[in-house]
A tleap script that builds the chain and sets N, CA, C and O, in Angstrom:
source leaprc.protein.ff14SB
mol = sequence {
  NGLU ALA LEU PRO LEU LEU PRO LYS ILE VAL
  GLU ILE ALA PRO GLY ALA LEU PRO LEU LEU
  GLY ALA ALA ILE GLN ILE SER PRO GLY THR
  LEU GLN ALA ALA ALA LEU ALA SER VAL LEU
  ALA ALA ALA ALA GLY VAL TYR ILE ILE PRO
  ASP GLU THR THR VAL GLN ILE ALA ALA GLN
  THR LEU LEU VAL GLY GLY LEU GLY VAL ALA
  ALA PRO ALA ALA SER ILE ILE GLY ALA GLY
  ILE LEU THR LYS ILE THR LYS CGLY
}
set mol.1.N position { 55.660 3.483 157.543 }
set mol.1.CA position { 55.299 4.772 156.966 }
set mol.1.C position { 55.885 5.947 158.060 }
set mol.1.O position { 56.314 7.085 157.866 }
set mol.2.N position { 55.708 5.168 159.254 }
set mol.2.CA position { 56.402 6.603 160.282 }
set mol.2.C position { 57.931 6.518 160.676 }
set mol.2.O position { 58.586 7.441 161.161 }
set mol.3.N position { 58.383 5.241 160.382 }
set mol.3.CA position { 59.799 4.863 160.901 }
set mol.3.C position { 60.878 6.239 160.222 }
set mol.3.O position { 61.550 6.997 160.922 }
set mol.4.N position { 60.792 6.262 158.770 }
set mol.4.CA position { 61.349 7.271 158.376 }
set mol.4.C position { 61.366 8.604 159.400 }
set mol.4.O position { 62.456 8.936 159.866 }
set mol.5.N position { 60.247 9.314 159.727 }
set mol.5.CA position { 60.070 10.361 160.416 }
set mol.5.C position { 60.728 10.252 162.062 }
set mol.5.O position { 60.931 11.262 162.735 }
set mol.6.N position { 60.972 9.048 162.487 }
set mol.6.CA position { 61.125 8.798 163.840 }
set mol.6.C position { 62.711 9.824 164.130 }
set mol.6.O position { 62.803 10.757 164.927 }
set mol.7.N position { 63.759 9.319 163.265 }
set mol.7.CA position { 64.521 10.287 163.716 }
set mol.7.C position { 64.799 11.636 163.910 }
set mol.7.O position { 65.631 12.162 164.648 }
set mol.8.N position { 63.904 12.174 163.066 }
set mol.8.CA position { 63.801 13.498 163.129 }
set mol.8.C position { 62.898 14.016 163.805 }
set mol.8.O position { 62.752 15.231 163.675 }
set mol.9.N position { 62.099 13.358 164.641 }
set mol.9.CA position { 61.056 13.559 165.761 }
set mol.9.C position { 61.906 13.784 167.070 }
set mol.9.O position { 61.608 14.621 167.921 }
set mol.10.N position { 63.153 12.825 167.146 }
set mol.10.CA position { 63.897 12.350 168.070 }
set mol.10.C position { 64.934 13.570 168.022 }
set mol.10.O position { 65.213 13.906 169.173 }
set mol.11.N position { 65.473 14.198 167.234 }
set mol.11.CA position { 66.024 15.345 166.738 }
set mol.11.C position { 65.156 16.665 167.226 }
set mol.11.O position { 65.597 17.478 168.038 }
set mol.12.N position { 64.251 16.726 166.796 }
set mol.12.CA position { 63.346 17.652 167.282 }
set mol.12.C position { 62.735 18.042 168.639 }
set mol.12.O position { 62.466 19.203 168.947 }
set mol.13.N position { 62.573 17.151 169.288 }
set mol.13.CA position { 62.335 16.617 170.642 }
set mol.13.C position { 62.717 17.672 171.716 }
set mol.13.O position { 61.886 18.350 172.320 }
set mol.14.N position { 64.081 17.740 171.891 }
set mol.14.CA position { 65.107 18.388 172.954 }
set mol.14.C position { 64.458 20.295 172.777 }
set mol.14.O position { 64.201 21.143 173.632 }
set mol.15.N position { 64.414 20.309 171.608 }
set mol.15.CA position { 64.626 21.723 171.060 }
set mol.15.C position { 63.037 22.477 171.606 }
set mol.15.O position { 62.806 23.662 171.846 }
set mol.16.N position { 61.995 21.121 171.688 }
set mol.16.CA position { 60.549 21.615 171.687 }
set mol.16.C position { 60.041 21.464 173.471 }
set mol.16.O position { 58.885 21.641 173.856 }
set mol.17.N position { 60.954 21.183 174.167 }
set mol.17.CA position { 60.697 20.832 175.322 }
set mol.17.C position { 60.436 22.221 176.380 }
set mol.17.O position { 59.737 22.207 177.393 }
set mol.18.N position { 61.104 23.243 175.904 }
set mol.18.CA position { 61.080 24.387 176.742 }
set mol.18.C position { 59.505 25.097 176.285 }
set mol.18.O position { 58.864 25.775 177.088 }
set mol.19.N position { 59.152 24.889 175.247 }
set mol.19.CA position { 57.786 25.061 174.631 }
set mol.19.C position { 56.755 24.423 175.053 }
set mol.19.O position { 55.641 24.941 175.136 }
set mol.20.N position { 57.093 22.900 175.451 }
set mol.20.CA position { 55.812 22.558 176.098 }
set mol.20.C position { 55.446 22.456 177.131 }
set mol.20.O position { 54.350 22.138 177.590 }
set mol.21.N position { 57.032 22.925 177.881 }
set mol.21.CA position { 57.099 23.223 179.194 }
set mol.21.C position { 56.051 24.604 179.900 }
set mol.21.O position { 55.484 24.824 180.970 }
set mol.22.N position { 56.201 25.204 178.760 }
set mol.22.CA position { 55.342 26.996 179.121 }
set mol.22.C position { 54.005 26.564 178.507 }
set mol.22.O position { 53.010 26.927 179.134 }
set mol.23.N position { 53.819 25.882 177.437 }
set mol.23.CA position { 52.277 25.155 177.310 }
set mol.23.C position { 51.563 24.935 178.264 }
set mol.23.O position { 50.495 25.504 178.490 }
set mol.24.N position { 52.052 24.125 178.897 }
set mol.24.CA position { 51.580 23.346 180.085 }
set mol.24.C position { 51.046 24.050 181.232 }
set mol.24.O position { 50.269 23.537 182.036 }
set mol.25.N position { 51.546 25.416 181.298 }
set mol.25.CA position { 51.160 26.163 182.270 }
set mol.25.C position { 50.025 26.869 182.132 }
set mol.25.O position { 49.510 27.384 183.125 }
set mol.26.N position { 49.461 26.997 180.862 }
set mol.26.CA position { 48.226 27.487 180.318 }
set mol.26.C position { 47.131 26.676 180.720 }
set mol.26.O position { 47.017 25.504 180.363 }
set mol.27.N position { 46.120 27.415 181.636 }
set mol.27.CA position { 45.063 26.522 182.133 }
set mol.27.C position { 44.037 26.168 181.029 }
set mol.27.O position { 43.880 26.889 180.043 }
set mol.28.N position { 43.512 25.300 181.190 }
set mol.28.CA position { 42.413 24.489 180.039 }
set mol.28.C position { 41.312 25.731 179.943 }
set mol.28.O position { 41.048 26.153 178.817 }
set mol.29.N position { 40.699 26.293 181.037 }
set mol.29.CA position { 39.754 27.351 180.629 }
set mol.29.C position { 40.107 28.514 180.349 }
set mol.29.O position { 39.162 29.302 180.304 }
set mol.30.N position { 41.229 28.994 180.114 }
set mol.30.CA position { 42.017 30.077 178.933 }
set mol.30.C position { 42.055 29.755 177.599 }
set mol.30.O position { 41.889 30.536 176.663 }
set mol.31.N position { 42.343 28.237 177.530 }
set mol.31.CA position { 42.211 27.796 175.989 }
set mol.31.C position { 40.612 27.702 175.583 }
set mol.31.O position { 40.202 27.831 174.429 }
set mol.32.N position { 39.932 27.499 176.536 }
set mol.32.CA position { 38.413 27.405 175.858 }
set mol.32.C position { 37.989 28.806 175.840 }
set mol.32.O position { 37.158 28.947 174.943 }
set mol.33.N position { 38.221 29.909 176.469 }
set mol.33.CA position { 38.227 31.195 176.405 }
set mol.33.C position { 38.639 31.631 175.128 }
set mol.33.O position { 37.956 32.420 174.475 }
set mol.34.N position { 39.855 31.109 174.674 }
set mol.34.CA position { 40.424 31.636 173.410 }
set mol.34.C position { 39.899 31.038 172.328 }
set mol.34.O position { 40.164 31.530 171.231 }
set mol.35.N position { 39.067 29.881 172.404 }
set mol.35.CA position { 38.224 29.493 171.432 }
set mol.35.C position { 36.726 30.120 171.278 }
set mol.35.O position { 35.970 29.966 170.320 }
set mol.36.N position { 36.561 30.652 172.125 }
set mol.36.CA position { 35.077 30.940 172.028 }
set mol.36.C position { 35.712 32.575 171.629 }
set mol.36.O position { 34.991 33.048 170.751 }
set mol.37.N position { 36.624 33.364 171.948 }
set mol.37.CA position { 37.101 34.645 171.081 }
set mol.37.C position { 37.621 34.420 169.658 }
set mol.37.O position { 37.522 35.373 168.885 }
set mol.38.N position { 37.969 33.686 169.374 }
set mol.38.CA position { 38.106 32.882 167.923 }
set mol.38.C position { 37.201 32.890 167.120 }
set mol.38.O position { 37.253 33.506 166.055 }
set mol.39.N position { 36.236 32.206 167.507 }
set mol.39.CA position { 35.056 32.255 166.959 }
set mol.39.C position { 34.089 33.390 166.745 }
set mol.39.O position { 33.321 33.458 165.785 }
set mol.40.N position { 34.192 34.317 167.759 }
set mol.40.CA position { 33.688 35.628 167.573 }
set mol.40.C position { 34.409 36.638 166.697 }
set mol.40.O position { 33.925 37.561 166.042 }
set mol.41.N position { 35.811 36.218 166.846 }
set mol.41.CA position { 36.516 37.197 165.884 }
set mol.41.C position { 36.080 36.842 164.390 }
set mol.41.O position { 35.658 37.636 163.549 }
set mol.42.N position { 36.238 35.740 164.278 }
set mol.42.CA position { 35.629 35.061 162.945 }
set mol.42.C position { 34.292 35.787 162.460 }
set mol.42.O position { 34.312 36.545 161.490 }
set mol.43.N position { 33.049 35.500 163.231 }
set mol.43.CA position { 32.079 36.101 162.983 }
set mol.43.C position { 31.557 37.384 162.645 }
set mol.43.O position { 30.688 37.728 161.844 }
set mol.44.N position { 32.611 38.296 163.796 }
set mol.44.CA position { 32.713 39.690 163.609 }
set mol.44.C position { 33.781 40.079 161.979 }
set mol.44.O position { 33.615 41.117 161.338 }
set mol.45.N position { 34.452 39.371 161.729 }
set mol.45.CA position { 35.254 39.587 160.241 }
set mol.45.C position { 34.216 39.319 159.254 }
set mol.45.O position { 34.231 40.187 158.381 }
set mol.46.N position { 33.302 38.413 159.073 }
set mol.46.CA position { 32.344 37.794 158.205 }
set mol.46.C position { 31.202 38.933 158.103 }
set mol.46.O position { 30.571 39.169 157.073 }
set mol.47.N position { 31.039 39.599 159.332 }
set mol.47.CA position { 29.953 40.789 159.530 }
set mol.47.C position { 30.637 41.862 159.027 }
set mol.47.O position { 29.968 42.540 158.247 }
set mol.48.N position { 31.889 42.276 159.249 }
set mol.48.CA position { 32.572 43.792 158.991 }
set mol.48.C position { 32.915 43.571 157.468 }
set mol.48.O position { 32.321 44.310 156.683 }
set mol.49.N position { 33.601 42.853 157.067 }
set mol.49.CA position { 34.146 42.393 155.544 }
set mol.49.C position { 33.044 42.574 154.831 }
set mol.49.O position { 32.201 41.785 155.256 }
set mol.50.N position { 32.584 43.273 153.878 }
set mol.50.CA position { 31.813 43.431 152.836 }
set mol.50.C position { 31.997 42.120 151.892 }
set mol.50.O position { 33.135 41.664 151.776 }
set mol.51.N position { 30.974 41.536 151.254 }
set mol.51.CA position { 31.047 40.306 150.204 }
set mol.51.C position { 30.890 40.957 148.901 }
set mol.51.O position { 29.967 40.463 148.253 }
set mol.52.N position { 31.391 41.732 148.429 }
set mol.52.CA position { 31.100 42.447 147.227 }
set mol.52.C position { 31.930 42.022 146.292 }
set mol.52.O position { 31.473 41.695 145.197 }
set mol.53.N position { 33.554 41.936 146.607 }
set mol.53.CA position { 34.271 41.149 145.528 }
set mol.53.C position { 34.790 39.694 146.068 }
set mol.53.O position { 34.612 39.280 147.214 }
set mol.54.N position { 35.465 39.004 145.022 }
set mol.54.CA position { 36.004 38.106 145.232 }
set mol.54.C position { 37.155 37.771 146.251 }
set mol.54.O position { 37.286 36.734 146.901 }
set mol.55.N position { 37.991 38.930 146.240 }
set mol.55.CA position { 39.025 38.738 147.464 }
set mol.55.C position { 38.108 38.945 148.927 }
set mol.55.O position { 38.316 38.322 149.968 }
set mol.56.N position { 36.935 40.097 148.689 }
set mol.56.CA position { 36.778 40.070 149.913 }
set mol.56.C position { 36.068 38.851 150.565 }
set mol.56.O position { 36.089 38.666 151.782 }
set mol.57.N position { 35.431 38.020 149.675 }
set mol.57.CA position { 34.975 36.728 150.128 }
set mol.57.C position { 35.858 35.707 150.581 }
set mol.57.O position { 35.636 35.022 151.580 }
set mol.58.N position { 37.015 35.586 149.736 }
set mol.58.CA position { 38.460 34.975 150.261 }
set mol.58.C position { 38.818 35.344 151.227 }
set mol.58.O position { 39.478 34.472 151.792 }
set mol.59.N position { 38.701 36.673 152.049 }
set mol.59.CA position { 39.444 37.081 153.191 }
set mol.59.C position { 38.360 36.351 154.091 }
set mol.59.O position { 38.857 35.557 154.890 }
set mol.60.N position { 37.067 36.454 154.120 }
set mol.60.CA position { 35.821 36.032 155.051 }
set mol.60.C position { 36.491 34.514 155.141 }
set mol.60.O position { 36.980 34.139 156.207 }
set mol.61.N position { 36.488 33.620 153.910 }
set mol.61.CA position { 36.741 32.183 154.015 }
set mol.61.C position { 37.785 31.834 154.778 }
set mol.61.O position { 37.738 30.862 155.532 }
set mol.62.N position { 39.056 32.771 154.621 }
set mol.62.CA position { 40.203 32.444 155.273 }
set mol.62.C position { 40.084 32.649 156.976 }
set mol.62.O position { 40.685 31.955 157.797 }
set mol.63.N position { 39.234 33.683 157.264 }
set mol.63.CA position { 38.838 34.031 158.511 }
set mol.63.C position { 38.124 32.645 159.410 }
set mol.63.O position { 38.365 32.126 160.500 }
set mol.64.N position { 37.147 32.395 158.320 }
set mol.64.CA position { 36.365 31.365 159.214 }
set mol.64.C position { 37.099 30.008 159.150 }
set mol.64.O position { 36.735 29.125 159.926 }
set mol.65.N position { 37.908 29.822 158.452 }
set mol.65.CA position { 38.529 28.654 158.339 }
set mol.65.C position { 39.873 28.537 159.404 }
set mol.65.O position { 40.427 27.491 159.743 }
set mol.66.N position { 40.127 29.554 159.711 }
set mol.66.CA position { 41.283 29.922 160.529 }
set mol.66.C position { 41.048 29.990 161.859 }
set mol.66.O position { 41.458 29.214 162.722 }
set mol.67.N position { 40.240 31.138 162.013 }
set mol.67.CA position { 39.529 31.870 163.256 }
set mol.67.C position { 38.316 30.940 163.818 }
set mol.67.O position { 38.127 30.666 165.003 }
set mol.68.N position { 37.659 30.583 162.881 }
set mol.68.CA position { 36.452 29.843 162.891 }
set mol.68.C position { 36.076 28.506 163.197 }
set mol.68.O position { 35.030 28.065 163.673 }
set mol.69.N position { 37.366 27.814 162.751 }
set mol.69.CA position { 37.384 26.262 162.760 }
set mol.69.C position { 38.384 25.761 163.489 }
set mol.69.O position { 38.271 25.234 164.596 }
set mol.70.N position { 39.839 26.003 162.572 }
set mol.70.CA position { 40.912 25.235 163.101 }
set mol.70.C position { 41.707 26.048 164.290 }
set mol.70.O position { 42.756 25.502 164.631 }
set mol.71.N position { 41.468 26.914 164.775 }
set mol.71.CA position { 41.999 27.850 166.082 }
set mol.71.C position { 41.252 27.312 167.229 }
set mol.71.O position { 41.839 26.816 168.191 }
set mol.72.N position { 39.656 27.419 167.133 }
set mol.72.CA position { 38.962 26.647 168.217 }
set mol.72.C position { 39.268 25.075 168.535 }
set mol.72.O position { 39.469 24.556 169.633 }
set mol.73.N position { 39.246 24.526 167.348 }
set mol.73.CA position { 39.318 22.949 167.249 }
set mol.73.C position { 40.835 22.512 167.995 }
set mol.73.O position { 41.069 21.423 168.520 }
set mol.74.N position { 41.695 23.571 167.891 }
set mol.74.CA position { 43.347 23.511 168.527 }
set mol.74.C position { 43.029 23.351 169.742 }
set mol.74.O position { 43.279 22.368 170.440 }
set mol.75.N position { 42.277 24.638 170.134 }
set mol.75.CA position { 42.111 25.070 171.437 }
set mol.75.C position { 41.490 24.336 172.487 }
set mol.75.O position { 41.832 24.353 173.669 }
set mol.76.N position { 40.434 23.607 171.914 }
set mol.76.CA position { 39.556 22.902 172.563 }
set mol.76.C position { 40.087 21.698 172.854 }
set mol.76.O position { 40.013 21.227 173.988 }
set mol.77.N position { 40.676 21.086 171.853 }
set mol.77.CA position { 41.480 19.699 171.668 }
set mol.77.C position { 42.708 19.831 172.828 }
set mol.77.O position { 42.873 18.920 173.639 }
set mol.78.N position { 43.539 21.022 172.834 }
set mol.78.CA position { 44.501 21.317 173.537 }
set mol.78.C position { 44.085 21.186 175.286 }
set mol.78.O position { 44.767 20.555 176.094 }
set mol.79.N position { 42.943 21.863 175.582 }
set mol.79.CA position { 42.177 22.247 176.421 }
set mol.79.C position { 42.013 20.714 177.466 }
set mol.79.O position { 42.251 20.528 178.659 }
set mol.80.N position { 41.507 19.813 176.391 }
set mol.80.CA position { 41.067 18.673 176.838 }
set mol.80.C position { 42.536 17.313 177.126 }
set mol.80.O position { 42.477 16.261 177.762 }
set mol.81.N position { 43.564 17.852 176.457 }
set mol.81.CA position { 44.647 17.332 176.611 }
set mol.81.C position { 45.069 17.514 177.949 }
set mol.81.O position { 45.293 16.613 178.757 }
set mol.82.N position { 45.180 18.956 178.167 }
set mol.82.CA position { 45.756 19.665 179.225 }
set mol.82.C position { 44.901 19.351 180.644 }
set mol.82.O position { 45.491 19.389 181.723 }
set mol.83.N position { 43.763 19.104 180.576 }
set mol.83.CA position { 42.847 18.709 181.938 }
set mol.83.C position { 43.505 17.239 182.261 }
set mol.83.O position { 44.073 16.990 183.324 }
set mol.84.N position { 43.325 16.184 181.046 }
set mol.84.CA position { 44.025 15.044 181.166 }
set mol.84.C position { 45.456 14.779 181.820 }
set mol.84.O position { 45.662 13.919 182.676 }
set mol.85.N position { 46.195 15.445 181.414 }
set mol.85.CA position { 47.924 15.798 181.775 }
set mol.85.C position { 47.719 15.992 183.377 }
set mol.85.O position { 48.116 15.193 184.225 }
set mol.86.N position { 47.091 17.087 183.605 }
set mol.86.CA position { 47.009 17.802 184.895 }
set mol.86.C position { 46.315 17.418 185.953 }
set mol.86.O position { 46.234 17.882 187.091 }
set mol.87.N position { 45.651 16.193 185.250 }
set mol.87.CA position { 44.340 16.102 186.594 }
set mol.87.C position { 44.968 14.281 186.779 }
set mol.87.O position { 44.743 13.563 187.754 }
set mol.88.N position { 45.647 13.959 185.730 }
set mol.88.CA position { 46.196 12.303 185.796 }
set mol.88.C position { 47.077 12.059 186.314 }
set mol.88.O position { 47.462 10.891 186.359 }
savepdb mol mol.pdb
quit
């Protein structure tokens, strides 16, 4: 299954190296702080946005999914990976 993706990954890899080099400069503590800030932003959005219409409830759901779950998870996983890379 992964074999058809391999040529595309090899093609993209050289362009991604500068981004990865910049990303490794970020400290794990900064990523963990960003995860906390993201969760707080999602909570504030749910508190501030009234839940009177379907669109408002959808906006709350989008905030919680993006800022409350996905972004913190990515930040915490990234912090763990950076910790292993920089101390390994």
